[in-house]
C-alpha positions, 0 to 999 in steps of 0.5 A, a space after each residue: 293016298 288018303 282023301 281028306 274030303 272023305 273024313 269020317 268021325 273016327 278019323 276026326 276023333 284021332 286028329 281032334 287034339 291036333 286040330 285044337 292045337 292048330 297043328 294040322 295042315 290047312 287042307 286038313 283043317 278045312 276037312 275037319 271044319 267041313 265035317 263038323 259043319 255036317 256032323 253034330 256028334 263030332 261038333 259036340 266032341 270037339 266042343 267037349 274037348 275044347 271045354 276040358 282044355 279050358 277047364 284044365 288050363 284054368 285049374 293049372 293057372 290058379 293052382 298055388 302049388 304050381 306057381 313059380 317061387 317068388 323071385 324065380 323070373 328075376 333069378 332066371 333072367 340074371 342066370 341067362 344074362 350071365 350065361 350069354 355074356 360068359 358063353 357058358 351053358 346055364 346047365 353046366 355045373 359051376 366049378 
């Protein structure tokens, strides 16, 4: 059985993205935090990944070609409401 208190840099780099996603168990989170408190290299790695994620998120949020078409949210809302009231899947072909 793996002992998280023995977390090494290579272990951290494998689970870093899961840590940043908040997808790890509490005991694993604590092990990561303990490790990065003592390891400047891993702290820099996590900060670099966090910055990269932020930059990518911002780029996607501001990319015009990725914006939803005008009226998309309203059309989707109407489709979902009509589907709920008719018990029909929104993905079934109309016929």
